[in-house]
N, C-alpha and C positions, 0 to 999 in steps of 0.2 A: 505461436512460440514453443509449443510442446513439439510440435514436430522437426521445428530445427536442432533442438537439443535428441532427437530419436537421431538424427540424422550424424548429428555431431560424435554423438558415440559410435555410430556403424562404422565411423570415415577412422577413429582413433585405432579399432580391432581389440582395444581393449578385454578382454573378456569377463573381467573384474568388474568395468565400469558399470555406473548404475545413478539414477537419479531419484532426488528425494523428492517428494510432494504433498502437501498437507489439503489438497483437496479443494484447495481455497486457490481461487484465479487471482491475478495480479490487483483487479481492477473491483474484485467483490469486495462489498462494503455491507455487514450483517445491521449495522445501527449505526447513530448519533448522538453527541452527546452537544448538547446546548451550549453554545457560550453564552448565551445573555445579550450576543449584539447580532444583531442581523447583518451586520455591516461583517465583520470576520466569520460566519455563519456562511455567505456567500461566497468569500473570498477564499474559504479552506475547503468548501464542498460543492460550491455550484451551487446551491441553494440557500435562500434564506432561512429555511427550517431545519437546515441538516447540522451540520457544524462539524465537532472532532472523528474520525469512524473511531468507532468502540474496538473492530480486530484488526487496528493497524496501531506503531509504534510510533507517534508522535513527540515532537519536541520542537520548544520554543526558545528561540534566542536572541539577543540584541546587546545592545549598548546599554552600559551600568546607569540605572535613573532615569531610563527612558521611555516606562511604562507602570 
């Protein structure tokens, strides 16, 4: 993905163009918060011992009074 943005910046020819990077790739997860439910952990992280990623913004939404 970085190569794509590098090529895009070169193609624009903008001398002031740059990209911001925090050093964390999109798929990097530093740890998990256990949800207390093996099924929910598996749905969110792909591992029954995982859960909600600690270095990602996560939001849960649903219909009123469904959970």
